[in-house]
VMD Tcl script that draws the C-alpha trace (Angstrom):
set ca {
  {93.74 104.14 16.71}
  {92.27 100.84 17.81}
  {93.63 98.47 15.12}
  {97.20 99.64 15.77}
  {96.71 99.33 19.57}
  {95.45 95.80 19.02}
  {98.58 95.03 16.99}
  {100.78 96.43 19.76}
  {99.02 94.21 22.32}
  {99.19 91.03 20.23}
  {102.38 91.48 18.20}
  {100.37 90.69 15.05}
  {99.46 92.45 11.82}
  {95.95 93.94 11.81}
  {94.52 91.46 9.30}
  {95.84 88.64 11.49}
  {93.76 90.01 14.36}
  {90.46 89.12 12.72}
  {87.70 91.72 12.83}
  {89.95 93.96 14.97}
  {91.64 95.01 11.74}
  {88.71 97.44 11.48}
  {87.99 100.31 13.85}
  {86.01 99.53 17.04}
  {85.83 95.78 16.39}
  {86.82 93.07 18.90}
  {89.94 90.96 19.02}
  {89.33 87.20 18.81}
  {89.60 85.60 22.29}
  {92.14 82.98 21.19}
  {94.91 85.53 20.46}
  {97.33 86.13 23.39}
  {98.15 89.65 24.65}
  {101.65 90.42 25.91}
  {100.37 92.17 29.11}
  {98.66 88.92 30.10}
  {101.92 87.01 29.55}
  {103.65 89.49 31.89}
  {100.87 89.14 34.45}
  {101.05 85.34 34.33}
  {104.80 85.63 34.93}
  {104.28 87.58 38.16}
  {104.21 91.16 36.91}
  {101.73 93.68 38.25}
  {99.98 95.07 35.17}
  {97.71 98.10 34.97}
  {96.08 100.21 32.28}
  {95.29 103.86 32.96}
  {93.70 106.15 30.41}
  {92.35 105.43 26.96}
  {91.65 101.71 26.71}
  {90.86 101.44 23.02}
  {92.18 97.95 22.37}
  {90.29 95.46 20.28}
  {86.92 97.16 20.55}
  {86.01 95.33 23.75}
  {84.38 97.28 26.60}
  {86.37 97.57 29.80}
  {84.50 95.15 32.01}
  {85.13 92.14 34.19}
  {85.46 88.90 32.30}
  {86.93 90.23 29.05}
  {90.50 90.18 27.76}
  {91.20 93.49 29.47}
  {90.35 91.95 32.81}
  {92.59 88.96 32.11}
  {95.55 91.07 30.99}
  {95.52 93.78 33.68}
  {95.33 93.70 37.46}
  {93.79 97.15 37.50}
  {92.11 99.35 34.91}
  {90.89 102.92 34.94}
  {89.79 104.92 31.94}
  {91.38 108.17 33.10}
  {88.03 109.87 33.50}
  {87.45 109.21 37.22}
  {88.91 111.24 40.09}
  {90.94 113.15 37.56}
  {91.61 116.90 37.73}
  {91.77 116.99 33.94}
  {89.61 114.09 32.70}
  {89.78 115.07 29.04}
  {93.47 114.21 28.83}
  {93.02 110.70 30.21}
  {96.42 111.04 31.89}
  {95.49 112.50 35.26}
  {95.53 109.13 37.05}
  {98.89 107.94 35.74}
  {100.84 108.88 38.85}
  {98.12 107.37 41.04}
  {98.40 104.10 39.13}
  {102.14 104.15 39.67}
  {101.76 104.80 43.40}
  {99.28 101.95 43.78}
  {101.56 99.28 42.35}
  {102.73 96.54 44.75}
  {106.30 97.43 45.67}
  {107.39 93.77 45.90}
  {106.57 92.90 42.26}
  {107.92 93.94 38.86}
  {105.41 96.10 37.03}
  {104.11 96.98 33.58}
  {101.91 100.04 33.07}
  {100.05 100.82 29.85}
  {99.53 104.58 30.17}
  {97.39 105.92 27.35}
  {96.12 109.46 26.90}
  {93.27 110.94 24.92}
  {95.74 113.69 23.92}
  {96.13 114.45 21.09}
  {92.76 113.39 19.75}
  {89.84 115.24 18.26}
  {87.84 117.01 19.43}
  {90.16 119.41 21.18}
  {88.85 120.39 24.62}
  {91.04 123.42 25.36}
  {91.23 122.83 29.12}
  {94.46 124.31 30.40}
  {96.26 124.79 33.72}
  {99.27 126.97 34.34}
  {101.51 123.99 35.18}
  {101.22 122.86 31.55}
  {103.25 125.93 30.53}
  {102.48 128.58 27.96}
  {99.86 127.79 25.35}
  {101.03 127.74 21.75}
  {99.35 130.47 19.73}
  {97.93 130.00 16.22}
  {100.37 132.61 14.93}
  {103.48 130.65 15.94}
  {102.65 127.18 14.59}
  {104.42 125.78 11.55}
  {101.77 124.19 9.36}
  {102.40 120.95 7.44}
  {102.61 121.68 3.71}
  {99.45 119.66 2.98}
  {97.33 122.31 4.74}
  {96.21 125.74 3.54}
  {97.32 128.68 5.67}
  {94.16 130.27 7.06}
  {93.25 131.52 10.56}
  {90.89 128.56 11.03}
  {93.59 126.05 10.08}
  {96.12 127.71 12.37}
  {93.69 127.66 15.29}
  {92.98 123.98 14.64}
  {96.66 123.03 14.47}
  {97.56 125.09 17.55}
  {94.91 123.23 19.57}
  {96.51 119.95 18.48}
  {99.96 121.17 19.51}
  {98.65 122.26 22.91}
  {97.24 118.80 23.59}
  {100.70 117.41 22.87}
  {102.19 119.95 25.30}
  {99.68 118.87 27.95}
  {100.59 115.23 27.35}
  {104.27 116.12 27.76}
  {103.52 117.51 31.23}
  {101.93 114.23 32.34}
  {104.85 112.19 30.99}
  {107.11 114.40 33.10}
  {104.95 113.70 36.16}
  {105.41 109.94 35.64}
  {109.17 110.33 35.37}
  {109.28 112.42 38.54}
  {107.28 109.76 40.41}
  {109.55 106.96 39.16}
  {112.53 108.90 40.46}
  {110.78 109.54 43.77}
  {110.26 105.77 44.11}
  {113.94 105.15 43.22}
  {113.01 102.89 40.31}
  {113.60 105.21 37.35}
  {117.07 103.80 36.62}
  {115.65 100.27 36.48}
  {112.57 101.06 34.36}
  {112.24 100.95 30.59}
  {109.98 103.70 29.25}
  {108.61 103.40 25.72}
  {106.82 106.50 24.45}
  {105.04 106.24 21.12}
  {102.11 107.40 19.02}
  {99.88 104.71 17.52}
  {98.87 106.72 14.44}
  {99.67 109.82 12.46}
  {98.24 113.22 13.36}
  {94.47 113.60 12.68}
  {94.87 116.03 9.80}
  {94.58 115.75 6.01}
  {97.15 113.47 4.37}
  {98.28 111.97 7.68}
  {96.22 109.60 9.86}
  {95.29 106.32 8.06}
  {97.61 107.10 5.14}
  {100.42 104.66 4.32}
  {102.94 107.41 3.60}
  {105.43 108.86 6.10}
  {102.98 111.28 7.72}
  {100.61 108.43 8.47}
  {102.97 105.60 9.42}
  {106.27 107.07 10.66}
  {105.24 107.95 14.21}
  {107.30 109.08 17.24}
  {109.12 106.43 19.28}
  {111.34 107.36 22.22}
  {112.87 104.84 24.63}
  {114.94 105.21 27.77}
  {116.05 102.79 30.46}
  {118.86 100.46 31.48}
  {121.06 99.25 28.61}
  {119.50 101.86 26.29}
  {122.06 104.13 24.65}
  {120.83 107.56 25.61}
  {120.73 110.43 23.14}
  {121.17 108.12 20.16}
  {119.01 108.18 17.04}
  {118.50 105.02 15.01}
  {117.57 104.85 11.34}
  {116.78 101.12 11.57}
  {113.35 99.92 10.52}
  {110.96 98.58 13.15}
  {107.22 97.93 13.27}
  {104.65 98.43 16.03}
  {104.20 94.65 16.13}
  {107.81 94.46 17.33}
  {107.02 96.18 20.63}
  {105.45 93.09 22.26}
  {108.38 90.70 21.61}
  {110.84 93.41 22.65}
  {109.15 93.93 26.00}
  {109.01 90.20 26.67}
  {112.69 89.80 25.82}
  {113.61 92.64 28.17}
  {111.58 90.86 30.87}
  {113.40 87.58 30.20}
  {110.27 85.87 28.87}
  {109.66 83.78 25.77}
  {107.35 85.14 23.12}
  {104.41 82.95 22.06}
  {104.25 81.37 18.61}
  {101.41 83.73 17.70}
  {103.71 86.77 17.59}
  {104.70 87.94 14.12}
  {106.91 90.77 15.35}
  {110.63 90.56 16.11}
  {112.47 92.02 19.08}
  {114.36 95.23 18.46}
  {116.28 94.90 21.75}
  {119.64 94.84 19.86}
  {118.95 98.39 18.59}
  {118.57 99.74 22.14}
  {122.27 99.28 22.87}
  {123.50 99.59 19.29}
  {121.47 102.10 17.22}
  {123.12 100.87 14.02}
  {121.86 97.32 14.51}
  {119.17 96.10 12.14}
  {116.42 93.60 12.90}
  {114.33 94.08 9.75}
  {114.98 94.52 6.06}
  {111.38 95.56 5.39}
  {108.39 96.93 7.27}
  {104.77 96.47 6.22}
  {101.74 98.65 6.89}
  {98.06 98.33 6.17}
  {94.87 100.37 6.12}
  {91.48 98.73 6.52}
  {88.05 100.18 7.25}
  {88.35 103.26 9.47}
  {85.12 105.23 9.02}
  {85.46 104.63 5.27}
  {85.79 101.56 3.05}
  {89.49 100.88 2.59}
  {92.11 98.31 1.71}
  {95.67 99.58 1.38}
  {98.99 97.81 1.85}
  {102.56 99.10 1.80}
  {106.13 97.94 2.20}
  {109.21 100.00 2.95}
  {112.68 98.74 2.06}
  {115.74 100.93 2.05}
  {114.88 104.17 0.27}
  {111.75 102.80 -1.35}
  {108.13 102.92 -0.27}
  {105.62 100.95 -2.33}
  {101.89 100.81 -1.75}
  {98.75 99.42 -3.33}
  {95.16 100.61 -3.05}
  {92.42 98.16 -3.97}
  {89.69 100.82 -3.85}
  {91.23 103.55 -6.03}
  {87.84 104.79 -7.22}
  {87.41 106.83 -4.01}
  {89.64 109.53 -2.50}
  {91.99 108.66 0.39}
  {90.72 111.37 2.70}
  {91.59 110.18 6.20}
  {89.17 109.36 9.05}
  {85.83 111.07 9.60}
  {87.05 113.39 12.35}
  {89.80 114.64 10.08}
  {87.41 115.21 7.17}
  {85.03 117.22 9.37}
  {87.91 119.23 10.86}
  {88.46 122.93 10.15}
  {91.77 122.06 8.45}
  {90.16 119.73 5.91}
  {87.16 121.97 5.38}
  {89.45 124.94 4.73}
  {91.19 122.84 2.08}
  {87.81 121.95 0.61}
  {86.69 125.58 0.65}
  {89.85 126.62 -1.20}
  {89.31 123.88 -3.79}
  {85.67 124.87 -4.35}
  {86.63 128.52 -4.72}
  {89.00 127.68 -7.55}
  {92.15 128.51 -5.59}
  {95.31 126.92 -6.90}
  {96.29 124.10 -4.54}
  {99.68 122.44 -4.44}
  {100.03 118.78 -5.36}
  {100.19 117.91 -1.67}
  {97.10 119.97 -0.80}
  {94.98 118.54 -3.60}
  {96.07 114.94 -2.91}
  {93.24 114.19 -0.43}
  {90.69 114.97 -3.17}
  {92.37 112.92 -5.90}
  {89.86 110.53 -7.46}
  {90.38 108.09 -8.99}
  {93.71 107.33 -7.37}
  {96.51 105.19 -8.77}
  {96.32 101.57 -7.68}
  {100.11 101.49 -7.26}
  {102.49 104.09 -5.86}
  {106.27 103.96 -5.60}
  {108.42 106.58 -3.90}
  {112.16 107.02 -3.59}
  {113.25 108.93 -0.49}
  {116.89 108.99 -1.57}
  {116.12 111.92 -3.86}
  {114.63 113.97 -1.01}
  {111.01 112.98 -1.57}
  {110.28 112.45 2.13}
  {106.70 113.68 1.73}
  {105.94 111.18 -1.05}
  {104.99 113.64 -3.76}
  {106.32 112.03 -6.95}
  {104.79 108.66 -7.76}
  {107.42 106.72 -9.73}
  {105.34 103.60 -10.43}
  {105.03 104.46 -14.13}
  {108.60 105.70 -14.52}
  {110.56 103.18 -16.66}
  {113.77 104.06 -14.84}
  {112.26 102.46 -11.71}
  {110.82 99.33 -13.34}
  {113.27 97.00 -11.58}
  {112.63 98.57 -8.18}
  {108.87 98.41 -8.79}
  {108.99 94.71 -9.63}
  {111.14 93.99 -6.58}
  {108.75 95.79 -4.24}
  {105.72 94.15 -5.86}
  {107.24 90.75 -5.23}
  {108.09 91.52 -1.60}
  {104.58 92.78 -0.83}
  {102.86 89.85 -2.58}
  {105.01 87.30 -0.75}
  {104.16 88.94 2.58}
  {100.45 89.01 1.78}
  {100.51 85.33 0.82}
  {102.55 84.34 3.87}
  {100.20 86.17 6.24}
  {97.02 84.90 4.49}
  {95.93 88.42 3.58}
  {93.13 89.01 1.08}
  {90.78 91.76 -0.03}
  {87.24 91.52 1.41}
  {84.70 90.80 -1.31}
  {81.92 92.52 0.65}
  {83.76 95.28 2.53}
  {82.30 97.43 5.29}
  {80.81 100.58 3.77}
  {81.44 104.25 4.53}
  {80.05 105.54 7.84}
  {80.70 109.21 7.11}
  {80.26 111.55 4.18}
  {83.55 111.90 2.31}
  {83.02 115.60 1.64}
  {81.80 116.91 4.98}
  {82.78 114.18 7.44}
  {79.23 114.12 8.78}
  {77.82 110.77 9.87}
  {75.55 109.24 7.26}
  {71.87 108.81 8.10}
  {72.32 105.06 8.42}
  {74.87 104.23 11.07}
  {77.52 101.85 9.87}
  {76.69 98.18 9.90}
  {79.89 96.17 9.87}
  {80.26 93.61 7.13}
  {80.96 90.05 8.18}
  {83.71 90.10 5.56}
  {87.01 91.79 6.41}
  {90.67 91.55 5.38}
  {91.95 87.99 5.68}
  {88.56 86.55 6.69}
  {88.23 84.24 3.68}
  {91.69 82.74 4.32}
  {91.20 82.49 8.12}
  {94.17 84.79 8.70}
  {93.32 85.26 12.40}
  {94.26 81.62 13.04}
  {97.73 81.91 11.50}
  {100.21 80.70 14.15}
  {97.31 80.38 16.61}
  {95.24 77.42 17.84}
  {92.05 76.84 15.91}
}
mol new
graphics top color blue
foreach p $ca { graphics top sphere $p radius 0.5 }
foreach p [lrange $ca 0 end-1] q [lrange $ca 1 end] { graphics top cylinder $p $q radius 0.2 }
display resetview
């Protein structure tokens, strides 16, 4: 989603990116992007596919134009325009062969709505009968069909990643190229995307390249804002003062290395009014929700999805839902949540915030989160952007959303932290 893409580009927390902390809103022009730093250092830079960074249209004169030598949105001259990945190999072929290169290759897969376009080279389609549903969903034919379509878009994406690797090998540069494959948000299903629990924040990250220990799995904590400083370090370039992330380059050669004790996440307006913050340290995950009077449903496209509506139908029919399945309807919600993954609670089911046995851990995590919020000039908007979609059906409200001029960190001028004013 756009706020996380903006954070990847700038190496900054969403609320330190100004209005871009909210969906579809622009990044302030004074904040540097790492692709522009690479370009200024002599790299050829290109973006192919979904260009949802900072809310700015792809046009000459904007930050996109400054950061990338070439841009295409993946829709033109593409045998499968819905994926957004059909021009990736073309972008790779068009690079100047006498310059180092950086390519931002972004797909529309997997993103609602599912288009279903399929070619035999993608392989066999996954059937609704064979999918393994997340436990937060109800098992119905409609849910299975919905989840299978999502899985097939991932399979289609996998094909295009393979095409890029084959082209790198054909150009004899694969062994000297670092590939970072990641998702910028959780899956667009109930109790996932926009949530500050594992299913919303712990996204795939795979890396290969020179000096990367292949086949290794690291349990070390990193944040998406760490990608920018890592790439610049691998390129032998200095990171600007504006970056808040840290390089995780040491982990690439030593998976047991640690560059962070804590990671922080946040949720601001994304179709619905929101302000959530979380910190993870060791086995603990602690989060706060400043608008607990409304359910934490997920984005509008998830709420309108067959999977969410099947959950809603089951709830309205009086069916007995599990704690996980009923969680997206919980209202009011607790303002504080604390989870301990050491006892196997990897899905964050048991909120321990009121458990006296965890009082010391709760106080420790409260302190860590407050210190981070103060240090990064975070604050709750007093006049937050309102809901754009109905929380029950996911249908757009009659009045299209009008963004509030107040957003996270605005009152404390958080977008100027570590940046020129």
